[in-house]
TIBASE-562473 format. One record per residue (C-alpha): residue number from 1; residue in one letter; x negated, y negated, z negated. Coordinates in steps of 0.2 Angstrom, whole numbers, plus 5000, padded with zeros to 4 digits. Example, Ala and Ser with C-alpha at 12.3 -4.5 7.8 and 13.67 -1.06 7.14 Angstrom:
REM residues 2
@i = 1 aa = A east = 4938 north = 5022 up = 4961
@i = 2 aa = S east = 4932 north = 5005 up = 4964
END
This chain:
REM residues 310
@i = 1 aa = X east = 5243 north = 4718 up = 5051
@i = 2 aa = X east = 5250 north = 4722 up = 5034
@i = 3 aa = X east = 5260 north = 4739 up = 5035
@i = 4 aa = X east = 5269 north = 4735 up = 5019
@i = 5 aa = X east = 5277 north = 4721 up = 5028
@i = 6 aa = X east = 5287 north = 4734 up = 5038
@i = 7 aa = X east = 5296 north = 4742 up = 5023
@i = 8 aa = X east = 5313 north = 4746 up = 5027
@i = 9 aa = X east = 5323 north = 4738 up = 5013
@i = 10 aa = X east = 5316 north = 4721 up = 5014
@i = 11 aa = X east = 5329 north = 4708 up = 5010
@i = 12 aa = X east = 5335 north = 4697 up = 5024
@i = 13 aa = X east = 5331 north = 4710 up = 5038
@i = 14 aa = X east = 5343 north = 4721 up = 5048
@i = 15 aa = X east = 5338 north = 4737 up = 5057
@i = 16 aa = X east = 5349 north = 4740 up = 5072
@i = 17 aa = X east = 5350 north = 4753 up = 5086
@i = 18 aa = X east = 5349 north = 4747 up = 5103
@i = 19 aa = X east = 5363 north = 4755 up = 5113
@i = 20 aa = X east = 5376 north = 4743 up = 5121
@i = 21 aa = X east = 5395 north = 4743 up = 5123
@i = 22 aa = X east = 5402 north = 4740 up = 5140
@i = 23 aa = X east = 5405 north = 4723 up = 5146
@i = 24 aa = X east = 5419 north = 4719 up = 5158
@i = 25 aa = X east = 5407 north = 4719 up = 5173
@i = 26 aa = X east = 5411 north = 4733 up = 5185
@i = 27 aa = X east = 5396 north = 4742 up = 5194
@i = 28 aa = X east = 5396 north = 4746 up = 5212
@i = 29 aa = X east = 5396 north = 4765 up = 5213
@i = 30 aa = X east = 5393 north = 4775 up = 5228
@i = 31 aa = X east = 5399 north = 4792 up = 5222
@i = 32 aa = X east = 5412 north = 4799 up = 5210
@i = 33 aa = X east = 5410 north = 4813 up = 5197
@i = 34 aa = X east = 5418 north = 4829 up = 5203
@i = 35 aa = X east = 5424 north = 4835 up = 5186
@i = 36 aa = X east = 5426 north = 4829 up = 5168
@i = 37 aa = X east = 5417 north = 4839 up = 5155
@i = 38 aa = X east = 5418 north = 4837 up = 5136
@i = 39 aa = X east = 5401 north = 4840 up = 5129
@i = 40 aa = X east = 5398 north = 4851 up = 5114
@i = 41 aa = X east = 5385 north = 4850 up = 5101
@i = 42 aa = X east = 5371 north = 4863 up = 5099
@i = 43 aa = X east = 5358 north = 4864 up = 5085
@i = 44 aa = X east = 5340 north = 4860 up = 5088
@i = 45 aa = X east = 5337 north = 4879 up = 5084
@i = 46 aa = X east = 5347 north = 4883 up = 5100
@i = 47 aa = X east = 5338 north = 4871 up = 5111
@i = 48 aa = X east = 5327 north = 4880 up = 5124
@i = 49 aa = X east = 5315 north = 4868 up = 5132
@i = 50 aa = X east = 5312 north = 4877 up = 5148
@i = 51 aa = X east = 5300 north = 4864 up = 5155
@i = 52 aa = X east = 5282 north = 4865 up = 5149
@i = 53 aa = X east = 5280 north = 4846 up = 5145
@i = 54 aa = X east = 5272 north = 4842 up = 5162
@i = 55 aa = X east = 5279 north = 4830 up = 5175
@i = 56 aa = X east = 5287 north = 4836 up = 5191
@i = 57 aa = X east = 5288 north = 4828 up = 5208
@i = 58 aa = X east = 5299 north = 4836 up = 5220
@i = 59 aa = X east = 5292 north = 4840 up = 5238
@i = 60 aa = X east = 5295 north = 4825 up = 5249
@i = 61 aa = X east = 5299 north = 4812 up = 5236
@i = 62 aa = X east = 5286 north = 4798 up = 5237
@i = 63 aa = X east = 5277 north = 4791 up = 5223
@i = 64 aa = X east = 5271 north = 4774 up = 5218
@i = 65 aa = X east = 5264 north = 4765 up = 5203
@i = 66 aa = X east = 5274 north = 4749 up = 5207
@i = 67 aa = X east = 5292 north = 4749 up = 5200
@i = 68 aa = X east = 5297 north = 4735 up = 5212
@i = 69 aa = X east = 5290 north = 4743 up = 5228
@i = 70 aa = X east = 5301 north = 4746 up = 5243
@i = 71 aa = X east = 5314 north = 4732 up = 5240
@i = 72 aa = X east = 5317 north = 4717 up = 5251
@i = 73 aa = X east = 5325 north = 4705 up = 5239
@i = 74 aa = X east = 5310 north = 4693 up = 5240
@i = 75 aa = X east = 5309 north = 4692 up = 5221
@i = 76 aa = X east = 5295 north = 4681 up = 5216
@i = 77 aa = X east = 5282 north = 4687 up = 5203
@i = 78 aa = X east = 5278 north = 4677 up = 5188
@i = 79 aa = X east = 5272 north = 4677 up = 5170
@i = 80 aa = X east = 5288 north = 4685 up = 5163
@i = 81 aa = X east = 5283 north = 4701 up = 5155
@i = 82 aa = X east = 5298 north = 4711 up = 5161
@i = 83 aa = X east = 5302 north = 4713 up = 5180
@i = 84 aa = X east = 5316 north = 4723 up = 5188
@i = 85 aa = X east = 5314 north = 4741 up = 5192
@i = 86 aa = X east = 5318 north = 4742 up = 5210
@i = 87 aa = X east = 5309 north = 4758 up = 5217
@i = 88 aa = X east = 5318 north = 4774 up = 5222
@i = 89 aa = X east = 5301 north = 4783 up = 5221
@i = 90 aa = X east = 5294 north = 4793 up = 5207
@i = 91 aa = X east = 5292 north = 4791 up = 5192
@i = 92 aa = X east = 5305 north = 4777 up = 5192
@i = 93 aa = X east = 5318 north = 4789 up = 5200
@i = 94 aa = X east = 5318 north = 4800 up = 5185
@i = 95 aa = X east = 5324 north = 4786 up = 5173
@i = 96 aa = X east = 5343 north = 4782 up = 5172
@i = 97 aa = X east = 5358 north = 4775 up = 5163
@i = 98 aa = X east = 5368 north = 4785 up = 5151
@i = 99 aa = X east = 5387 north = 4781 up = 5150
@i = 100 aa = X east = 5397 north = 4787 up = 5136
@i = 101 aa = X east = 5415 north = 4786 up = 5128
@i = 102 aa = X east = 5417 north = 4788 up = 5110
@i = 103 aa = X east = 5432 north = 4797 up = 5101
@i = 104 aa = X east = 5441 north = 4780 up = 5100
@i = 105 aa = X east = 5440 north = 4777 up = 5118
@i = 106 aa = X east = 5426 north = 4764 up = 5117
@i = 107 aa = X east = 5413 north = 4764 up = 5131
@i = 108 aa = X east = 5394 north = 4761 up = 5128
@i = 109 aa = X east = 5378 north = 4764 up = 5138
@i = 110 aa = X east = 5360 north = 4769 up = 5134
@i = 111 aa = X east = 5344 north = 4774 up = 5144
@i = 112 aa = X east = 5339 north = 4792 up = 5147
@i = 113 aa = X east = 5325 north = 4801 up = 5156
@i = 114 aa = X east = 5325 north = 4817 up = 5165
@i = 115 aa = X east = 5312 north = 4829 up = 5157
@i = 116 aa = X east = 5317 north = 4845 up = 5166
@i = 117 aa = X east = 5329 north = 4850 up = 5181
@i = 118 aa = X east = 5344 north = 4848 up = 5170
@i = 119 aa = X east = 5338 north = 4840 up = 5154
@i = 120 aa = X east = 5339 north = 4821 up = 5149
@i = 121 aa = X east = 5330 north = 4814 up = 5134
@i = 122 aa = X east = 5338 north = 4800 up = 5124
@i = 123 aa = X east = 5343 north = 4795 up = 5107
@i = 124 aa = X east = 5355 north = 4805 up = 5096
@i = 125 aa = X east = 5365 north = 4789 up = 5093
@i = 126 aa = X east = 5368 north = 4788 up = 5112
@i = 127 aa = X east = 5378 north = 4804 up = 5110
@i = 128 aa = X east = 5384 north = 4804 up = 5092
@i = 129 aa = X east = 5393 north = 4790 up = 5083
@i = 130 aa = X east = 5380 north = 4786 up = 5069
@i = 131 aa = X east = 5394 north = 4779 up = 5058
@i = 132 aa = X east = 5406 north = 4794 up = 5059
@i = 133 aa = X east = 5395 north = 4808 up = 5065
@i = 134 aa = X east = 5407 north = 4812 up = 5079
@i = 135 aa = X east = 5401 north = 4817 up = 5096
@i = 136 aa = X east = 5406 north = 4807 up = 5111
@i = 137 aa = X east = 5421 north = 4814 up = 5121
@i = 138 aa = X east = 5412 north = 4811 up = 5137
@i = 139 aa = X east = 5394 north = 4807 up = 5142
@i = 140 aa = X east = 5387 north = 4805 up = 5160
@i = 141 aa = X east = 5369 north = 4802 up = 5167
@i = 142 aa = X east = 5367 north = 4791 up = 5182
@i = 143 aa = X east = 5349 north = 4792 up = 5188
@i = 144 aa = X east = 5339 north = 4778 up = 5196
@i = 145 aa = X east = 5353 north = 4765 up = 5195
@i = 146 aa = X east = 5348 north = 4748 up = 5204
@i = 147 aa = X east = 5360 north = 4733 up = 5204
@i = 148 aa = X east = 5374 north = 4745 up = 5200
@i = 149 aa = X east = 5371 north = 4757 up = 5214
@i = 150 aa = X east = 5367 north = 4775 up = 5212
@i = 151 aa = X east = 5369 north = 4791 up = 5222
@i = 152 aa = X east = 5373 north = 4804 up = 5209
@i = 153 aa = X east = 5382 north = 4806 up = 5192
@i = 154 aa = X east = 5380 north = 4821 up = 5181
@i = 155 aa = X east = 5391 north = 4826 up = 5167
@i = 156 aa = X east = 5383 north = 4831 up = 5150
@i = 157 aa = X east = 5388 north = 4849 up = 5145
@i = 158 aa = X east = 5378 north = 4851 up = 5129
@i = 159 aa = X east = 5369 north = 4840 up = 5116
@i = 160 aa = X east = 5355 north = 4845 up = 5105
@i = 161 aa = X east = 5350 north = 4831 up = 5093
@i = 162 aa = X east = 5337 north = 4829 up = 5079
@i = 163 aa = X east = 5351 north = 4822 up = 5067
@i = 164 aa = X east = 5370 north = 4822 up = 5067
@i = 165 aa = X east = 5371 north = 4807 up = 5056
@i = 166 aa = X east = 5383 north = 4816 up = 5044
@i = 167 aa = X east = 5370 north = 4814 up = 5029
@i = 168 aa = X east = 5366 north = 4796 up = 5033
@i = 169 aa = X east = 5371 north = 4783 up = 5046
@i = 170 aa = X east = 5354 north = 4775 up = 5044
@i = 171 aa = X east = 5341 north = 4774 up = 5058
@i = 172 aa = X east = 5332 north = 4790 up = 5058
@i = 173 aa = X east = 5315 north = 4795 up = 5064
@i = 174 aa = X east = 5324 north = 4811 up = 5071
@i = 175 aa = X east = 5335 north = 4800 up = 5081
@i = 176 aa = X east = 5332 north = 4810 up = 5097
@i = 177 aa = X east = 5344 north = 4820 up = 5108
@i = 178 aa = X east = 5342 north = 4831 up = 5123
@i = 179 aa = X east = 5357 north = 4832 up = 5135
@i = 180 aa = X east = 5360 north = 4847 up = 5146
@i = 181 aa = X east = 5368 north = 4841 up = 5162
@i = 182 aa = X east = 5379 north = 4850 up = 5174
@i = 183 aa = X east = 5367 north = 4847 up = 5189
@i = 184 aa = X east = 5349 north = 4850 up = 5192
@i = 185 aa = X east = 5345 north = 4832 up = 5196
@i = 186 aa = X east = 5327 north = 4834 up = 5191
@i = 187 aa = X east = 5324 north = 4844 up = 5206
@i = 188 aa = X east = 5329 north = 4829 up = 5217
@i = 189 aa = X east = 5323 north = 4815 up = 5206
@i = 190 aa = X east = 5308 north = 4823 up = 5198
@i = 191 aa = X east = 5305 north = 4822 up = 5179
@i = 192 aa = X east = 5293 north = 4815 up = 5167
@i = 193 aa = X east = 5281 north = 4825 up = 5156
@i = 194 aa = X east = 5280 north = 4822 up = 5137
@i = 195 aa = X east = 5265 north = 4823 up = 5126
@i = 196 aa = X east = 5263 north = 4823 up = 5107
@i = 197 aa = X east = 5249 north = 4812 up = 5103
@i = 198 aa = X east = 5243 north = 4807 up = 5085
@i = 199 aa = X east = 5248 north = 4789 up = 5081
@i = 200 aa = X east = 5230 north = 4785 up = 5077
@i = 201 aa = X east = 5226 north = 4788 up = 5095
@i = 202 aa = X east = 5241 north = 4779 up = 5102
@i = 203 aa = X east = 5237 north = 4763 up = 5091
@i = 204 aa = X east = 5219 north = 4763 up = 5098
@i = 205 aa = X east = 5225 north = 4763 up = 5116
@i = 206 aa = X east = 5232 north = 4745 up = 5114
@i = 207 aa = X east = 5242 north = 4738 up = 5129
@i = 208 aa = X east = 5241 north = 4755 up = 5138
@i = 209 aa = X east = 5259 north = 4760 up = 5139
@i = 210 aa = X east = 5274 north = 4754 up = 5149
@i = 211 aa = X east = 5293 north = 4753 up = 5145
@i = 212 aa = X east = 5308 north = 4755 up = 5156
@i = 213 aa = X east = 5326 north = 4752 up = 5150
@i = 214 aa = X east = 5343 north = 4746 up = 5155
@i = 215 aa = X east = 5344 north = 4732 up = 5143
@i = 216 aa = X east = 5360 north = 4722 up = 5141
@i = 217 aa = X east = 5350 north = 4705 up = 5142
@i = 218 aa = X east = 5342 north = 4710 up = 5159
@i = 219 aa = X east = 5341 north = 4704 up = 5173
@i = 220 aa = X east = 5337 north = 4688 up = 5164
@i = 221 aa = X east = 5340 north = 4670 up = 5170
@i = 222 aa = X east = 5324 north = 4671 up = 5181
@i = 223 aa = X east = 5331 north = 4686 up = 5191
@i = 224 aa = X east = 5350 north = 4685 up = 5190
@i = 225 aa = X east = 5353 north = 4676 up = 5207
@i = 226 aa = X east = 5345 north = 4692 up = 5215
@i = 227 aa = X east = 5358 north = 4704 up = 5208
@i = 228 aa = X east = 5377 north = 4706 up = 5209
@i = 229 aa = X east = 5381 north = 4720 up = 5197
@i = 230 aa = X east = 5378 north = 4710 up = 5181
@i = 231 aa = X east = 5368 north = 4713 up = 5165
@i = 232 aa = X east = 5362 north = 4731 up = 5161
@i = 233 aa = X east = 5364 north = 4738 up = 5178
@i = 234 aa = X east = 5346 north = 4736 up = 5183
@i = 235 aa = X east = 5332 north = 4742 up = 5172
@i = 236 aa = X east = 5318 north = 4731 up = 5167
@i = 237 aa = X east = 5300 north = 4736 up = 5167
@i = 238 aa = X east = 5287 north = 4730 up = 5155
@i = 239 aa = X east = 5268 north = 4734 up = 5156
@i = 240 aa = X east = 5255 north = 4732 up = 5143
@i = 241 aa = X east = 5265 north = 4739 up = 5128
@i = 242 aa = X east = 5257 north = 4745 up = 5112
@i = 243 aa = X east = 5261 north = 4757 up = 5098
@i = 244 aa = X east = 5255 north = 4746 up = 5083
@i = 245 aa = X east = 5257 north = 4758 up = 5069
@i = 246 aa = X east = 5267 north = 4771 up = 5060
@i = 247 aa = X east = 5278 north = 4769 up = 5045
@i = 248 aa = X east = 5290 north = 4781 up = 5035
@i = 249 aa = X east = 5290 north = 4793 up = 5050
@i = 250 aa = X east = 5293 north = 4780 up = 5063
@i = 251 aa = X east = 5281 north = 4774 up = 5077
@i = 252 aa = X east = 5281 north = 4755 up = 5078
@i = 253 aa = X east = 5280 north = 4747 up = 5095
@i = 254 aa = X east = 5280 north = 4729 up = 5103
@i = 255 aa = X east = 5289 north = 4733 up = 5119
@i = 256 aa = X east = 5304 north = 4721 up = 5123
@i = 257 aa = X east = 5320 north = 4729 up = 5118
@i = 258 aa = X east = 5338 north = 4724 up = 5118
@i = 259 aa = X east = 5355 north = 4732 up = 5118
@i = 260 aa = X east = 5356 north = 4746 up = 5131
@i = 261 aa = X east = 5337 north = 4751 up = 5129
@i = 262 aa = X east = 5341 north = 4765 up = 5116
@i = 263 aa = X east = 5333 north = 4781 up = 5122
@i = 264 aa = X east = 5321 north = 4771 up = 5134
@i = 265 aa = X east = 5304 north = 4780 up = 5136
@i = 266 aa = X east = 5287 north = 4773 up = 5131
@i = 267 aa = X east = 5276 north = 4780 up = 5144
@i = 268 aa = X east = 5257 north = 4783 up = 5146
@i = 269 aa = X east = 5248 north = 4788 up = 5161
@i = 270 aa = X east = 5237 north = 4803 up = 5157
@i = 271 aa = X east = 5226 north = 4811 up = 5170
@i = 272 aa = X east = 5236 north = 4801 up = 5183
@i = 273 aa = X east = 5253 north = 4807 up = 5178
@i = 274 aa = X east = 5267 north = 4799 up = 5168
@i = 275 aa = X east = 5270 north = 4806 up = 5150
@i = 276 aa = X east = 5283 north = 4800 up = 5138
@i = 277 aa = X east = 5273 north = 4797 up = 5122
@i = 278 aa = X east = 5287 north = 4789 up = 5111
@i = 279 aa = X east = 5306 north = 4786 up = 5112
@i = 280 aa = X east = 5313 north = 4769 up = 5108
@i = 281 aa = X east = 5327 north = 4770 up = 5095
@i = 282 aa = X east = 5329 north = 4753 up = 5086
@i = 283 aa = X east = 5323 north = 4736 up = 5080
@i = 284 aa = X east = 5322 north = 4726 up = 5065
@i = 285 aa = X east = 5329 north = 4708 up = 5066
@i = 286 aa = X east = 5327 north = 4693 up = 5055
@i = 287 aa = X east = 5345 north = 4689 up = 5050
@i = 288 aa = X east = 5342 north = 4671 up = 5049
@i = 289 aa = X east = 5334 north = 4668 up = 5066
@i = 290 aa = X east = 5340 north = 4683 up = 5075
@i = 291 aa = X east = 5322 north = 4687 up = 5081
@i = 292 aa = X east = 5315 north = 4704 up = 5082
@i = 293 aa = X east = 5302 north = 4708 up = 5069
@i = 294 aa = X east = 5296 north = 4725 up = 5075
@i = 295 aa = X east = 5303 north = 4740 up = 5086
@i = 296 aa = X east = 5305 north = 4758 up = 5081
@i = 297 aa = X east = 5301 north = 4774 up = 5091
@i = 298 aa = X east = 5303 north = 4792 up = 5088
@i = 299 aa = X east = 5288 north = 4803 up = 5088
@i = 300 aa = X east = 5287 north = 4816 up = 5102
@i = 301 aa = X east = 5280 north = 4829 up = 5088
@i = 302 aa = X east = 5297 north = 4827 up = 5079
@i = 303 aa = X east = 5306 north = 4834 up = 5095
@i = 304 aa = X east = 5293 north = 4848 up = 5098
@i = 305 aa = X east = 5293 north = 4854 up = 5081
@i = 306 aa = X east = 5312 north = 4855 up = 5080
@i = 307 aa = X east = 5314 north = 4864 up = 5097
@i = 308 aa = X east = 5301 north = 4877 up = 5092
@i = 309 aa = X east = 5308 north = 4880 up = 5075
@i = 310 aa = X east = 5318 north = 4897 up = 5074
END
């Protein structure tokens, strides 16, 4: 693989983020939020990561390695790389849908993952408009959404991000955000660990990672008849992903991404436990064909270094 091929200013290619604006489809909710909170921005120097980077499974919450376990839809298996995430068990319970409202009233959604009792990891552009640098007026986290159904909604109180996009609106290797929510949902749903691993090690472990995201093109044609809430309301799961290299501060990966999968975790199982090893944040497309060229991810070391810097 020629790494020079991935230079960011190649003519004919477009680098895009992968959050998605709401469609007209309404999800079937089971609860309503109790309050509306306008989030505030705090600097990464103010961020305190109370968790130690290790995963947490609440007592009494079952665990399974199968994302489609405990569902009775009768969905057939096949050769499709992506399958629906249908389990309410850990670690799938800790991944959820982020719902945001921009200053002009537009709605969008992304993917986020609990990494502590009250902290959610996602992209900066899932909380801050990358074109204007303005923080969203409302951000919510809905854990473990399956076919539009969920049990809890948390309001985001604070946003700490690696970039505020005020210097540049371009895709950034610091496109990460940690959202402080107003409920300790991680105590109920569990949370994933995170681990900074050298890119050379990640690349050597080919096809060893999995990816979960609320992509706007999923459930795809193969699965749509089994779901009623519409696209982006059930997460897709893909096994056998790879980190294929590093370029200009980004990790490059081959997991299947689409609008809505911004902030999705790339996860490795280490010592039997799930750890986020990279954070999806964008993709390069061929402007002529619309096909993905490569996908970009944020390094966990970028997040750790910023949060530890005083």
